[in-house]
C-alpha positions as CSV (number, residue, x, y, z in Angstrom):
1,M,9.0,21.1,-3.2
2,E,7.3,22.3,-0.1
3,H,4.1,20.9,1.4
4,A,2.4,20.9,4.7
5,F,4.9,18.5,6.4
6,T,7.9,20.4,5.3
7,E,7.5,22.8,8.1
8,T,7.7,19.9,10.5
9,I,11.0,18.9,8.9
10,K,12.3,22.3,9.0
11,G,11.3,22.6,12.7
12,V,13.2,19.4,13.5
13,L,16.3,21.0,11.7
14,R,16.0,24.2,13.6
15,R,16.1,22.5,16.9
16,R,19.1,20.6,15.7
17,F,21.0,23.1,13.9
18,G,19.7,26.5,14.6
19,A,20.3,29.4,12.3
20,Q,21.9,26.8,9.7
21,A,18.9,24.5,9.3
22,D,17.7,26.1,6.1
23,D,21.1,25.7,4.5
24,V,21.2,22.0,5.9
25,F,17.9,21.4,4.2
26,E,18.7,23.0,0.8
27,R,22.3,21.2,0.7
28,S,20.9,17.6,1.7
29,L,19.5,15.5,-1.2
30,L,18.7,12.8,1.5
31,L,16.4,15.3,3.3
32,Q,14.9,16.3,0.2
33,Y,14.1,12.7,-0.4
34,V,12.6,12.4,2.8
35,N,10.5,15.5,2.2
36,L,9.3,14.0,-0.9
37,K,8.4,10.9,0.6
38,T,6.4,12.5,3.5
39,R,3.9,14.5,1.5
40,A,1.1,12.2,2.5
41,A,1.4,13.4,6.1
42,S,-1.3,16.1,5.6
43,R,-3.5,14.1,3.3
44,G,-5.0,12.0,5.7
45,S,-5.2,8.0,5.9
46,K,-6.3,7.8,2.4
47,S,-3.1,8.6,0.8
48,R,-0.1,6.6,0.0
49,S,2.1,6.7,3.1
50,S,5.4,5.4,1.4
51,F,6.4,3.5,4.6
52,A,8.7,1.0,3.0
53,N,11.3,3.1,1.8
54,L,11.3,5.5,4.6
55,Y,11.6,2.5,7.1
56,A,14.6,1.0,5.1
57,L,16.2,4.5,5.7
58,Y,15.2,4.4,9.2
59,V,16.5,1.2,10.3
60,L,19.8,1.9,8.6
61,V,20.2,5.3,10.3
62,E,19.1,3.6,13.4
63,D,21.8,1.2,13.3
64,Y,24.2,3.8,12.6
65,L,23.3,5.6,15.7
66,A,23.3,2.6,17.8
67,G,27.0,2.1,17.0
68,G,27.6,5.8,18.2
69,F,29.1,6.7,14.7
70,D,27.5,10.1,14.7
71,K,29.8,10.9,17.7
72,K,32.9,8.7,17.4
73,G,34.3,5.8,15.5
74,D,35.2,5.1,11.9
75,Y,32.2,4.1,10.1
76,S,33.9,2.9,7.1
77,K,35.6,0.1,9.3
78,Y,32.1,-1.0,10.3
79,E,31.3,-4.7,9.4
80,G,27.7,-3.5,8.4
81,A,24.3,-4.2,9.5
82,V,22.9,-7.7,8.9
83,F,19.9,-7.9,6.7
84,T,17.8,-10.3,8.9
85,K,18.1,-7.8,11.7
86,L,17.3,-4.8,9.6
87,F,14.4,-6.6,8.0
88,Q,13.1,-7.6,11.4
89,R,13.4,-4.3,12.9
90,Q,11.4,-2.4,9.9
91,R,8.6,-4.9,10.5
92,Q,8.4,-4.0,14.2
93,L,7.7,-0.3,13.4
94,P,4.2,0.9,13.2
95,F,2.3,-0.1,10.1
96,G,5.3,-2.3,9.0
97,S,4.5,-5.7,10.1
98,K,4.1,-6.9,6.6
99,L,6.6,-4.9,4.6
100,Q,8.8,-7.0,2.1
101,N,12.5,-6.8,1.5
102,H,12.4,-4.7,-1.7
103,A,13.1,-1.3,-0.3
104,L,16.2,-2.6,1.4
105,N,17.5,-4.7,-1.7
106,D,17.1,-1.8,-4.3
107,R,13.8,-0.1,-4.4
108,L,14.9,2.8,-2.2
109,N,17.9,3.4,-4.3
110,G,16.3,2.9,-7.4
111,E,13.7,5.5,-6.4
112,F,16.5,8.0,-5.1
113,R,18.3,7.6,-8.5
114,K,14.9,8.6,-10.3
115,F,14.4,11.7,-8.1
116,F,18.2,12.8,-8.3
117,P,19.5,11.2,-11.6
118,T,22.8,13.3,-11.4
119,C,23.8,12.4,-7.9
120,E,26.5,9.9,-7.9
121,F,25.5,8.5,-4.5
122,T,22.6,6.3,-3.3
123,P,21.4,5.9,0.3
124,I,22.0,2.1,0.8
125,V,25.5,0.9,0.4
126,R,25.2,-3.1,0.2
127,D,27.8,-6.0,-0.1
128,V,25.7,-8.7,-1.9
129,Q,28.2,-11.4,-0.9
130,T,27.9,-11.0,2.8
131,N,24.4,-9.3,2.7
132,R,25.6,-6.6,5.0
133,Y,24.3,-3.0,4.8
134,W,25.4,0.6,5.4
135,I,24.0,4.0,5.2
136,N,25.9,6.1,2.7
137,L,27.8,8.7,4.5
138,N,27.9,10.9,1.6
139,L,24.2,11.7,2.0
140,L,24.1,11.3,5.8
141,R,26.3,14.2,6.5
142,V,26.3,17.5,4.7
143,R,28.8,20.4,4.8
144,V,27.5,24.0,5.6
145,G,30.5,26.4,5.7
146,R,33.2,24.6,7.6
147,Q,31.0,22.4,9.5
148,S,30.0,18.9,8.7
149,C,26.5,18.3,10.0
150,D,25.4,14.8,10.8
151,L,21.7,14.2,10.0
152,A,21.2,11.0,11.7
153,A,19.4,12.0,14.6
154,S,17.2,14.5,12.6
155,V,16.3,11.8,10.2
156,I,15.0,9.5,13.0
157,A,13.2,12.5,14.6
158,I,11.6,13.6,11.1
159,I,10.3,10.1,10.5
160,D,8.9,9.5,13.9
161,A,6.8,12.7,13.5
162,Y,5.7,11.4,10.3
163,I,4.6,8.1,11.7
164,Q,2.7,10.0,14.3
165,A,0.9,12.1,11.7
166,K,-0.3,9.1,9.9
167,R,-1.2,7.1,13.1
168,T,-3.4,10.1,14.0
169,A,-4.7,10.4,10.5
170,F,-5.6,6.6,10.6
171,D,-7.0,6.6,14.0
172,A,-9.3,9.4,12.7
173,F,-10.1,7.2,9.8
174,I,-11.2,4.2,11.8
175,Q,-13.1,6.4,14.4
176,T,-15.1,7.7,11.3
177,C,-15.9,4.5,10.1
178,L,-17.2,3.3,13.4
179,K,-19.3,6.5,13.8
180,L,-20.7,6.4,10.4
181,K,-21.7,2.7,11.0
182,T,-23.8,3.8,14.0
183,L,-25.2,6.7,12.0
184,T,-26.3,4.5,8.8
185,A,-29.7,4.4,10.0
186,S,-30.2,8.1,10.7
187,A,-27.7,9.6,8.2
188,P,-27.2,7.0,5.3
189,S,-26.1,9.7,2.9
190,E,-23.3,10.8,5.1
191,A,-21.9,7.2,5.2
192,E,-22.6,6.8,1.4
193,A,-20.7,9.9,0.5
194,F,-17.7,8.8,2.7
195,I,-17.2,5.4,1.0
196,L,-17.9,6.9,-2.5
197,D,-15.0,9.5,-1.7
198,L,-12.7,6.4,-1.0
199,L,-13.3,5.5,-4.7
200,A,-11.1,7.8,-6.4
201,P,-8.0,7.7,-8.4
202,N,-5.7,9.4,-6.0
203,R,-6.5,7.2,-3.0
204,D,-3.9,4.8,-1.3
205,A,-3.5,1.6,-3.3
206,R,-3.9,-0.6,-0.2
207,L,-7.0,1.1,0.9
208,F,-8.5,1.0,-2.5
209,E,-8.1,-2.8,-2.4
210,I,-9.7,-3.1,0.8
211,V,-12.6,-0.9,-0.2
212,S,-13.0,-2.8,-3.4
213,F,-13.2,-6.0,-1.6
214,A,-15.7,-4.8,0.8
215,I,-18.0,-3.6,-2.0
216,L,-17.6,-6.6,-4.0
217,K,-18.1,-9.1,-1.2
218,F,-21.5,-7.6,-0.2
219,F,-22.4,-7.0,-4.0
220,Y,-22.0,-10.8,-4.6
221,H,-23.2,-12.1,-1.3
222,D,-26.9,-12.8,-2.3
223,Q,-26.3,-14.0,-5.7
224,T,-26.7,-17.7,-6.2
225,I,-25.8,-20.6,-8.5
226,Y,-26.8,-24.3,-8.8
227,F,-24.0,-27.0,-8.7
228,G,-24.7,-30.8,-9.2
229,H,-23.6,-33.8,-11.1
230,D,-27.0,-34.3,-13.0
231,L,-30.2,-32.0,-13.1
232,K,-32.0,-34.0,-10.4
233,H,-29.3,-33.4,-7.8
234,L,-28.7,-29.8,-7.9
235,V,-27.2,-27.8,-4.9
236,Q,-27.8,-24.2,-4.3
237,E,-24.8,-22.3,-3.3
238,R,-24.4,-18.2,-2.7
239,L,-21.4,-16.6,-4.1
240,R,-18.6,-15.9,-1.6
241,L,-15.7,-13.7,-2.0
242,F,-12.4,-14.2,-0.3
243,K,-9.4,-12.0,0.4
244,T,-6.4,-14.2,-0.3
245,G,-3.8,-12.1,1.8
246,R,-2.5,-8.6,2.4
247,T,-2.0,-6.2,-0.6
248,N,1.2,-6.1,-2.4
249,A,1.9,-9.8,-1.3
250,N,3.7,-12.3,-3.5
251,D,0.6,-14.4,-4.1
252,G,0.9,-15.0,-7.9
253,G,-1.3,-12.2,-8.7
254,I,-4.6,-13.2,-7.0
255,D,-6.2,-10.8,-4.7
256,F,-9.5,-12.1,-4.5
257,V,-11.2,-15.5,-5.1
258,M,-14.7,-16.2,-5.5
259,K,-16.4,-19.5,-4.4
260,P,-17.9,-21.8,-5.8
261,L,-17.0,-20.4,-9.3
262,G,-13.3,-20.3,-8.8
263,R,-13.1,-16.7,-10.2
264,F,-9.9,-14.8,-9.6
265,F,-9.7,-10.9,-9.1
266,Q,-6.5,-8.7,-9.5
267,V,-6.7,-5.1,-8.1
268,T,-4.4,-2.6,-9.8
269,E,-3.7,1.0,-10.4
270,T,-1.6,0.7,-13.6
271,L,-2.3,0.1,-17.2
272,D,1.2,-1.2,-17.8
273,V,0.5,-4.4,-19.9
274,K,3.6,-6.3,-18.8
275,K,2.2,-6.4,-15.2
276,Y,-1.2,-7.7,-16.5
277,F,0.2,-10.3,-18.7
278,L,2.8,-11.3,-16.0
279,D,-0.1,-11.9,-13.6
280,I,-2.1,-14.0,-16.3
281,D,1.2,-16.1,-16.8
282,K,1.8,-16.7,-13.4
283,I,-1.4,-18.7,-13.1
284,E,-1.1,-20.6,-16.6
285,R,-3.4,-18.2,-18.6
286,Y,-6.4,-18.7,-16.1
287,P,-8.9,-16.1,-16.6
288,I,-8.6,-13.2,-14.2
289,S,-11.0,-10.1,-13.7
290,F,-9.1,-7.0,-13.1
291,V,-10.3,-4.1,-10.7
292,I,-8.8,-1.2,-12.0
293,K,-8.5,2.3,-10.2
294,S,-9.4,4.5,-13.1
295,D,-12.6,6.6,-14.3
296,D,-11.8,5.6,-17.9
297,P,-14.6,3.5,-19.5
298,I,-14.3,-0.1,-19.7
299,P,-14.0,-0.2,-23.5
300,V,-11.3,2.4,-23.4
301,L,-9.4,0.6,-20.8
302,R,-9.7,-2.8,-22.7
303,E,-8.7,-0.8,-25.8
304,K,-5.5,0.7,-24.0
305,L,-4.4,-2.9,-22.8
306,E,-5.0,-4.4,-26.4
307,A,-2.9,-1.7,-27.9
308,G,-0.2,-2.3,-25.2
309,A,-0.2,-6.0,-26.0
310,R,0.0,-5.3,-29.9
311,K,2.9,-3.1,-29.1
312,Q,4.6,-5.6,-26.8
313,F,4.0,-8.8,-28.7
314,G,3.2,-7.8,-32.3
315,V,1.6,-11.2,-33.1
316,Q,-2.2,-10.8,-33.2
317,R,-2.6,-14.6,-32.2
318,V,-0.6,-14.1,-29.0
319,V,-2.4,-10.8,-28.4
320,A,-6.0,-12.6,-28.7
321,S,-4.8,-15.3,-26.4
322,Y,-3.9,-12.9,-23.6
323,M,-6.8,-10.6,-24.0
324,A,-9.1,-13.8,-24.0
325,C,-7.8,-14.3,-20.3
326,I,-9.1,-11.0,-19.3
327,E,-12.7,-12.1,-17.9
328,E,-13.9,-8.8,-16.7
329,I,-12.9,-5.3,-16.2
330,I,-14.1,-3.5,-13.1
331,N,-13.5,0.1,-13.1
332,L,-14.3,3.0,-10.5
333,P,-17.8,3.8,-12.0
334,V,-18.7,0.0,-11.9
335,L,-17.6,-0.2,-8.3
336,R,-19.7,2.9,-7.3
337,E,-22.7,1.3,-8.9
338,R,-21.9,-1.9,-7.2
339,F,-21.8,-0.2,-3.8
340,L,-25.1,1.5,-4.3
341,Q,-26.6,-1.8,-5.2
342,A,-25.3,-3.4,-2.1
343,K,-26.3,-0.3,0.0
344,A,-29.8,-0.7,-1.4
345,Q,-29.7,-4.4,0.1
346,G,-29.0,-3.0,3.6
347,C,-25.2,-3.8,3.6
348,L,-23.9,-0.5,4.3
349,P,-23.1,-1.2,7.9
350,A,-21.5,-4.5,7.1
351,I,-19.4,-2.7,4.3
352,L,-18.1,-0.1,6.8
353,D,-17.3,-3.1,9.4
354,E,-15.5,-5.0,6.7
355,I,-13.3,-1.6,5.6
356,V,-12.4,-1.3,9.3
357,K,-11.6,-5.0,10.0
358,Q,-9.3,-5.4,6.7
359,S,-7.8,-1.8,7.2
360,K,-6.9,-3.0,10.9
361,V,-5.1,-6.2,9.6
362,E,-3.5,-4.3,6.6
363,F,-2.0,-1.4,8.6
364,N,-1.1,-3.3,11.4
365,Y,-3.5,-1.2,13.6
366,A,-4.4,-2.6,17.1
367,E,-6.6,-0.9,19.6
368,E,-6.2,-1.3,23.5
369,T,-9.7,-2.5,23.6
370,D,-9.2,-5.3,20.9
371,A,-9.6,-8.8,22.3
372,E,-6.5,-10.6,22.4
373,G,-6.5,-13.4,19.8
374,D,-9.4,-12.1,18.1
375,D,-10.2,-14.7,15.4
376,E,-11.8,-12.1,13.1
377,E,-8.5,-10.0,13.2
378,E,-6.3,-13.1,12.4
379,E,-8.0,-14.2,9.2
380,T,-6.2,-14.1,6.0
381,L,-9.3,-15.2,4.2
382,S,-12.7,-13.5,4.6
383,S,-16.0,-14.5,3.5
384,V,-19.6,-13.5,4.1
385,D,-22.6,-15.4,5.6
386,V,-25.1,-12.6,6.0
387,K,-28.5,-12.2,4.2
388,A,-29.9,-9.1,2.5
389,S,-32.4,-7.2,4.7
């Protein structure tokens, strides 16, 4: 499979291996895997970046090079890289500050097996007892004719080029948001089209969660309810939506929380019922509203979930108890409608601000002009205290 970034990969290989570059690329499953994982380079900031698995590969190859094993030494006698050092290093890489340990443990190997089921090797060799890691030499080296080609330096150069491509795309995305914010008065339709374009089924999952949060946050902000212990002592409170942490975090299946109602929201792009009901079980069957990255009508989505529940559980009573925990389904058409309602209230600049703010936090993006220790950038919970125009 070739895509726009494939030529960059082959360019790195040509500089390293000259006339043998094409043969090296064709014979190396590791390079073909990297090629598959870098498809997003030419799709801008809004596509899935796949940094986790690439960074797991990167830090192991980097450790291999640091030991000089590409030039001399017996790598088979190497004691292996310490997990904590690998984990810390991948979090130091651009966009990697909040990566989890899944890729190093099994996710990279599992995905590699999925792509290349007939291959007897996986990229990571791991000793579970000592928690030491190695890159698999059977994949890192490839034989072309009589020559054994070591791919370590090329893998690092390719991933570095990919990081730069994604950084450039993300810089452009942030600058577009800021530019559109200044144009909301003179060119609101342009800003509106930009945000609506972000609400598409093929967008990056993390960016979809950020945009969903920004829209719902300002959709609810002017809605009020009354609380009190009796009718004579009621207090008016506005609804406030909080983002509970980073995307893909191990937070018990709660992405957003609403005060003062205590509503939970979970953002997802899958219709795998096991994931939905696992989220529900994590919080003791507390009702959850699901924000689903799908254009399917809400009745269709609900029916698909119920059909999956019937297949999994087979007992109507159990199915009904789980389905009752789905408080609301918010699909892409509903998000678009709520965005337009928030825009009509004059919240378009604030929505763009929120997207920029949350994106910088989520993707570990910092501008040189950002104030050091900016409280807004450090928040993990975010609420709104603005009034509609």
